[in-house]
Residue frames as qw, qx, qy, qz and C-alpha x, y, z in Angstrom:
[[0.818, -0.194, -0.399, -0.367, 29.69, 16.97, -69.11],
 [0.666, -0.002, -0.623, 0.409, 32.34, 15.49, -66.85],
 [0.054, 0.169, -0.406, 0.896, 32.14, 18.53, -64.58],
 [0.597, -0.234, -0.115, -0.759, 28.36, 18.31, -64.55],
 [0.836, -0.138, -0.524, -0.079, 28.47, 14.61, -63.64],
 [0.498, 0.053, -0.579, 0.643, 31.03, 15.27, -60.93],
 [0.195, -0.230, 0.222, -0.927, 28.94, 18.12, -59.59],
 [0.755, -0.235, -0.274, -0.548, 25.83, 15.90, -59.53],
 [0.778, -0.070, -0.586, 0.215, 27.81, 13.14, -57.77],
 [0.243, 0.156, -0.479, 0.829, 29.08, 15.67, -55.24],
 [0.453, -0.251, 0.051, -0.854, 25.53, 16.91, -54.59],
 [0.833, -0.174, -0.440, -0.288, 24.23, 13.34, -54.27],
 [0.652, -0.017, -0.602, 0.462, 26.98, 12.41, -51.80],
 [0.005, -0.207, 0.347, -0.915, 26.40, 15.64, -49.84],
 [0.648, -0.250, -0.150, -0.704, 22.65, 14.86, -49.73],
 [0.836, -0.119, -0.536, -0.007, 23.35, 11.29, -48.61],
 [0.445, 0.088, -0.557, 0.696, 25.76, 12.48, -45.92],
 [0.244, -0.244, 0.193, -0.918, 23.31, 15.11, -44.71],
 [0.771, -0.232, -0.304, -0.509, 20.47, 12.58, -44.61],
 [0.767, -0.058, -0.583, 0.260, 22.65, 10.06, -42.77],
 [0.219, 0.167, -0.452, 0.849, 23.78, 12.77, -40.35],
 [0.484, -0.277, -0.006, -0.830, 20.15, 13.78, -39.80],
 [0.840, -0.196, -0.445, -0.241, 19.10, 10.16, -39.15],
 [0.626, 0.005, -0.584, 0.517, 21.97, 9.61, -36.71],
 [0.016, -0.213, 0.314, -0.925, 21.15, 12.86, -34.94],
 [0.647, -0.283, -0.187, -0.683, 17.49, 11.91, -34.74],
 [0.836, -0.157, -0.524, 0.034, 18.30, 8.48, -33.30],
 [0.439, 0.087, -0.511, 0.734, 20.74, 10.03, -30.84],
 [0.270, -0.282, 0.123, -0.912, 18.08, 12.56, -29.84],
 [0.789, -0.276, -0.348, -0.424, 15.57, 9.74, -29.26],
 [0.739, -0.057, -0.568, 0.357, 18.10, 7.90, -27.14],
 [0.197, 0.149, -0.402, 0.882, 18.85, 10.97, -25.04],
 [0.485, -0.308, -0.073, -0.815, 15.16, 11.83, -24.68],
 [0.829, -0.240, -0.480, -0.159, 14.44, 8.29, -23.47],
 [0.605, -0.011, -0.539, 0.587, 17.31, 8.40, -20.98],
 [0.016, -0.206, 0.256, -0.944, 16.28, 11.80, -19.67],
 [0.645, -0.326, -0.262, -0.640, 12.63, 10.71, -19.37],
 [0.816, -0.216, -0.524, 0.115, 13.66, 7.67, -17.35],
 [0.415, 0.083, -0.442, 0.791, 15.99, 9.81, -15.21],
 [0.254, -0.292, 0.069, -0.920, 13.19, 12.29, -14.54],
 [0.776, -0.293, -0.244, -0.503, 10.71, 9.56, -13.64],
 [0.561, 0.176, -0.750, 0.304, 13.25, 7.55, -11.62],
 [0.099, -0.178, 0.596, -0.777, 12.19, 9.07, -8.31],
 [0.700, 0.003, 0.137, -0.701, 8.61, 7.92, -8.96],
 [0.825, 0.212, -0.462, -0.248, 9.39, 4.59, -10.61],
 [0.712, 0.084, -0.618, 0.322, 12.01, 3.18, -8.26],
 [0.271, -0.625, 0.298, -0.668, 10.91, 4.81, -5.03],
 [0.719, -0.451, 0.370, -0.377, 11.23, 3.07, -1.68],
 [0.348, -0.426, 0.828, 0.106, 13.77, 0.60, -2.98],
 [0.780, 0.373, 0.474, -0.165, 11.45, -0.87, -5.62],
 [0.428, -0.128, 0.598, 0.665, 13.05, -1.73, -8.97],
 [0.322, 0.304, -0.292, -0.848, 11.96, -0.16, -12.24],
 [0.776, 0.213, 0.435, -0.404, 8.80, -2.01, -13.39],
 [0.588, -0.018, 0.727, 0.353, 9.31, -4.78, -15.97],
 [0.482, 0.740, 0.461, 0.084, 7.07, -3.10, -18.58],
 [0.053, 0.970, -0.160, -0.173, 9.24, 0.03, -18.51],
 [0.440, -0.527, 0.655, 0.316, 12.47, -1.99, -18.71],
 [0.615, 0.274, 0.700, 0.239, 11.09, -4.00, -21.66],
 [0.385, 0.882, 0.269, 0.024, 10.03, -0.86, -23.55],
 [0.143, -0.881, 0.376, 0.249, 13.45, 0.74, -22.93],
 [0.558, -0.233, 0.733, 0.312, 15.09, -2.43, -24.28],
 [0.576, 0.565, 0.566, 0.169, 12.91, -2.30, -27.42],
 [0.185, 0.979, -0.025, -0.088, 13.89, 1.34, -27.99],
 [0.369, -0.679, 0.571, 0.276, 17.54, 0.40, -27.46],
 [0.635, 0.104, 0.712, 0.282, 17.23, -2.41, -30.03],
 [0.453, 0.820, 0.343, 0.066, 15.64, 0.01, -32.48],
 [0.020, -0.956, 0.249, 0.151, 18.44, 2.51, -31.97],
 [0.523, -0.444, 0.669, 0.286, 21.15, -0.16, -32.26],
 [0.614, 0.330, 0.667, 0.262, 19.67, -1.45, -35.51],
 [0.018, -0.350, 0.217, 0.911, 19.44, 2.11, -36.81],
 [0.344, 0.473, 0.808, 0.063, 16.00, 1.18, -38.10],
 [0.027, 0.027, 0.333, 0.942, 14.65, 3.28, -40.89],
 [0.240, -0.535, -0.738, -0.333, 11.01, 2.37, -40.27],
 [0.322, -0.752, -0.130, -0.561, 8.63, 4.34, -38.08],
 [0.279, 0.228, -0.682, 0.637, 9.93, 5.11, -34.60],
 [0.451, -0.392, 0.063, -0.799, 6.54, 5.83, -33.07],
 [0.832, -0.279, -0.407, -0.255, 5.32, 2.36, -31.90],
 [0.680, -0.089, -0.533, 0.496, 8.24, 1.67, -29.50],
 [0.087, 0.204, -0.275, 0.935, 8.01, 5.22, -28.20],
 [0.595, -0.365, -0.201, -0.687, 4.24, 4.87, -27.70],
 [0.832, -0.244, -0.495, 0.044, 4.83, 1.64, -25.81],
 [0.480, 0.067, -0.448, 0.751, 7.50, 3.37, -23.71],
 [0.189, -0.297, 0.104, -0.930, 5.25, 6.33, -22.91],
 [0.740, -0.339, -0.333, -0.476, 2.35, 4.02, -22.04],
 [0.789, -0.164, -0.518, 0.288, 4.51, 1.81, -19.79],
 [0.300, 0.157, -0.358, 0.870, 6.06, 4.86, -18.11],
 [0.380, -0.340, -0.024, -0.860, 2.69, 6.51, -17.48],
 [0.810, -0.310, -0.408, -0.285, 1.12, 3.31, -16.21],
 [0.684, -0.062, -0.527, 0.499, 4.04, 2.61, -13.88],
 [0.075, 0.202, -0.286, 0.934, 3.91, 6.14, -12.44],
 [0.583, -0.344, -0.181, -0.713, 0.13, 5.89, -12.05],
 [0.825, -0.230, -0.516, -0.002, 0.44, 2.51, -10.29],
 [0.499, 0.012, -0.492, 0.714, 3.09, 3.84, -7.89],
 [0.157, -0.248, 0.129, -0.947, 1.00, 6.94, -7.18],
 [0.709, -0.322, -0.344, -0.524, -2.14, 4.86, -6.65],
 [0.768, -0.176, -0.561, 0.255, -0.35, 2.46, -4.30],
 [0.292, 0.085, -0.398, 0.865, 1.12, 5.40, -2.34],
 [0.379, -0.303, -0.063, -0.872, -2.33, 7.00, -2.14],
 [0.794, -0.308, -0.460, -0.251, -3.91, 3.79, -0.89],
 [0.657, -0.090, -0.532, 0.528, -1.14, 3.39, 1.67],
 [0.085, 0.163, -0.256, 0.949, -1.46, 6.99, 2.81],
 [0.522, -0.253, -0.108, -0.807, -5.25, 6.80, 2.97],
 [0.605, -0.146, -0.783, 0.006, -5.29, 3.43, 4.71],
 [0.575, -0.701, -0.041, -0.420, -7.07, 3.38, 8.03],
 [0.099, 0.507, -0.759, 0.398, -4.61, 2.92, 10.89],
 [0.516, -0.192, -0.834, 0.039, -5.14, -0.18, 12.98],
 [0.245, -0.411, -0.674, 0.563, -7.60, 0.37, 15.77],
 [0.139, 0.317, 0.046, -0.937, -9.18, 3.40, 14.05],
 [0.365, 0.551, 0.749, 0.040, -12.53, 3.71, 12.28],
 [0.047, -0.128, 0.271, 0.953, -13.12, 6.08, 9.39],
 [0.257, 0.627, 0.710, -0.192, -16.65, 7.43, 8.83],
 [0.152, 0.172, 0.381, 0.896, -17.74, 9.57, 5.92],
 [0.028, 0.698, 0.620, -0.357, -20.31, 12.17, 6.87],
 [0.229, 0.680, 0.310, 0.623, -21.72, 15.11, 4.96],
 [0.121, 0.260, -0.310, 0.907, -21.41, 18.53, 6.60],
 [0.569, -0.377, -0.105, -0.723, -25.12, 18.50, 7.52],
 [0.868, -0.236, -0.436, -0.034, -24.81, 15.03, 9.07],
 [0.562, 0.078, -0.468, 0.678, -21.76, 16.07, 11.06],
 [0.167, -0.350, 0.160, -0.908, -23.60, 19.15, 12.36],
 [0.762, -0.355, -0.271, -0.469, -26.52, 16.95, 13.43],
 [0.836, -0.128, -0.472, 0.248, -24.22, 14.52, 15.23],
 [0.356, 0.192, -0.407, 0.819, -22.21, 17.22, 17.04],
 [0.382, -0.383, 0.051, -0.839, -25.40, 18.92, 18.21],
 [0.856, -0.296, -0.314, -0.283, -26.91, 15.63, 19.40],
 [0.731, 0.013, -0.493, 0.472, -23.65, 14.69, 21.13],
 [0.079, 0.326, -0.306, 0.891, -23.54, 18.06, 22.90],
 [0.615, -0.376, -0.044, -0.692, -27.11, 17.70, 24.16],
 [0.895, -0.160, -0.415, -0.020, -26.47, 14.09, 25.19],
 [0.526, 0.173, -0.494, 0.670, -23.37, 15.14, 27.12],
 [0.202, -0.379, 0.219, -0.876, -25.24, 17.88, 28.97],
 [0.766, -0.309, -0.110, -0.552, -28.09, 15.59, 30.00],
 [0.869, -0.061, -0.461, 0.171, -25.70, 12.90, 31.23],
 [0.293, 0.321, -0.478, 0.763, -23.97, 15.32, 33.62],
 [0.372, -0.541, -0.714, 0.243, -25.42, 15.21, 37.15],
 [0.210, -0.507, -0.252, 0.797, -24.80, 18.91, 37.68],
 [0.042, 0.198, 0.499, 0.842, -26.56, 20.05, 34.50],
 [0.098, 0.534, 0.640, -0.543, -29.51, 22.28, 35.43],
 [0.023, 0.083, -0.406, -0.910, -30.37, 23.71, 32.06],
 [0.418, 0.476, 0.617, -0.467, -33.96, 24.60, 31.31],
 [0.330, 0.515, -0.375, -0.697, -33.41, 25.48, 27.66],
 [0.751, 0.224, 0.610, -0.118, -35.25, 23.12, 25.36],
 [0.160, 0.486, -0.603, -0.612, -33.94, 22.22, 21.93],
 [0.722, 0.257, 0.602, -0.222, -36.23, 20.22, 19.69],
 [0.360, 0.112, 0.704, 0.602, -36.23, 19.00, 16.11],
 [0.234, 0.262, -0.069, -0.934, -37.98, 21.43, 13.81],
 [0.775, 0.220, -0.076, -0.587, -40.01, 18.67, 12.15],
 [0.946, -0.037, 0.319, -0.048, -40.09, 15.04, 11.10],
 [0.741, 0.614, -0.149, 0.228, -37.58, 15.61, 8.29],
 [0.012, 0.774, -0.502, 0.387, -35.11, 17.16, 10.73],
 [0.720, -0.398, 0.497, -0.278, -35.67, 14.25, 13.13],
 [0.958, 0.255, 0.130, 0.027, -35.15, 11.68, 10.37],
 [0.507, 0.732, -0.335, 0.309, -31.87, 13.36, 9.37],
 [0.288, -0.671, 0.563, -0.387, -30.67, 13.28, 12.98],
 [0.887, -0.151, 0.390, -0.195, -31.69, 9.61, 13.34],
 [0.866, 0.479, -0.059, 0.130, -29.86, 8.74, 10.13],
 [0.227, 0.780, -0.467, 0.350, -26.69, 10.52, 11.30],
 [0.543, -0.506, 0.581, -0.333, -26.71, 8.63, 14.60],
 [0.956, 0.121, 0.243, -0.113, -27.36, 5.35, 12.73],
 [0.651, 0.671, -0.305, 0.184, -24.29, 5.99, 10.56],
 [0.085, -0.674, 0.628, -0.379, -22.13, 6.23, 13.69],
 [0.764, -0.241, 0.502, -0.325, -23.68, 3.11, 15.22],
 [0.933, 0.352, 0.060, -0.047, -23.20, 1.08, 12.03],
 [0.431, 0.746, -0.457, 0.221, -19.54, 2.11, 11.87],
 [0.467, -0.573, 0.608, -0.289, -18.82, 0.46, 15.21],
 [0.346, 0.222, -0.905, -0.111, -17.41, -3.09, 14.93],
 [0.703, -0.354, -0.477, -0.391, -20.00, -5.66, 16.03],
 [0.687, -0.214, -0.581, 0.380, -17.99, -6.78, 19.07],
 [0.274, -0.039, -0.322, 0.905, -17.66, -3.22, 20.37],
 [0.301, -0.470, -0.353, -0.751, -21.31, -2.15, 20.05],
 [0.162, -0.165, 0.647, -0.727, -22.92, -1.36, 23.39],
 [0.714, 0.156, 0.343, -0.590, -26.17, -3.06, 22.25],
 [0.570, -0.028, 0.804, 0.164, -26.72, -6.42, 20.64],
 [0.427, 0.524, 0.665, 0.318, -29.09, -5.52, 17.81],
 [0.153, -0.168, 0.108, 0.968, -28.57, -2.26, 15.99],
 [0.163, -0.401, -0.656, -0.618, -31.99, -2.56, 14.34],
 [0.360, -0.651, -0.635, 0.209, -33.66, -2.18, 17.72],
 [0.279, -0.478, -0.118, 0.824, -31.98, 1.17, 18.26],
 [0.013, -0.005, 0.463, 0.886, -32.80, 2.44, 14.76],
 [0.270, -0.478, -0.744, -0.381, -36.42, 1.22, 14.89],
 [0.339, -0.604, -0.549, 0.467, -36.81, 2.74, 18.36],
 [0.128, -0.366, 0.045, 0.921, -35.86, 6.18, 17.08],
 [0.137, -0.151, -0.634, -0.746, -38.09, 5.80, 14.02],
 [0.304, -0.559, -0.771, -0.035, -41.01, 4.85, 16.29],
 [0.235, -0.547, -0.339, 0.728, -40.44, 7.96, 18.41],
 [0.012, 0.182, -0.327, -0.927, -40.58, 10.10, 15.27],
 [0.249, -0.289, -0.765, -0.519, -43.65, 8.31, 13.91],
 [0.297, -0.563, -0.724, 0.267, -45.48, 8.42, 17.27],
 [0.146, -0.522, -0.217, 0.812, -44.95, 12.15, 17.61],
 [0.125, 0.321, -0.314, -0.885, -45.43, 13.51, 14.12],
 [0.234, -0.144, -0.825, -0.493, -47.65, 10.89, 12.46],
 [0.217, -0.528, -0.791, 0.222, -50.03, 10.53, 15.40],
 [0.059, -0.507, -0.212, 0.833, -50.05, 14.30, 15.85],
 [0.158, 0.141, -0.502, -0.838, -50.92, 14.77, 12.18],
 [0.255, -0.335, -0.870, -0.256, -53.75, 12.22, 12.41],
 [0.166, -0.566, -0.622, 0.515, -55.15, 14.01, 15.47],
 [0.035, 0.411, -0.054, -0.910, -55.04, 17.34, 13.67],
 [0.226, -0.021, -0.698, -0.680, -56.83, 15.85, 10.66],
 [0.249, -0.453, -0.855, 0.027, -59.49, 14.24, 12.88]]
């Protein structure tokens, strides 16, 4: 009986030591994983001389307190908070860098055009350039294929005109230019259609 009791006590102490060793190893692993995660994200978090964001520092401190206390309760909430703070900080830095990189340089204007609109504008600009040259003697005629094509061209030109700052526009009222082009289209195709119907 004495041997049996001693054997049970030995097994209990071995189990307790193994469990304690496992817990310490787990806590140490969490600590190392946190440190390595921060080290890996350091280039993104503290780039350009910026300090590590407060949310990340606070979550690291909460994990440190948990590890120091050797808490037996669930480890997940502090780690979730750490992962959330780390991800949000990296996203914020990436977003700020993207905004900075995509920012329009001073004195420049950025215009978003679809491929079809850009084709319309380049073709219209080419024709306009030719007809403004005194030595241009071309007899080739390029016309819009229909009212839809003309409306697309007018819209593309209007996008460029609207992108100009008000002080730099060569004409006072942009509506006059847009309405003038629309009237040309309406006079040609609408009046022509009415004549054909009559």
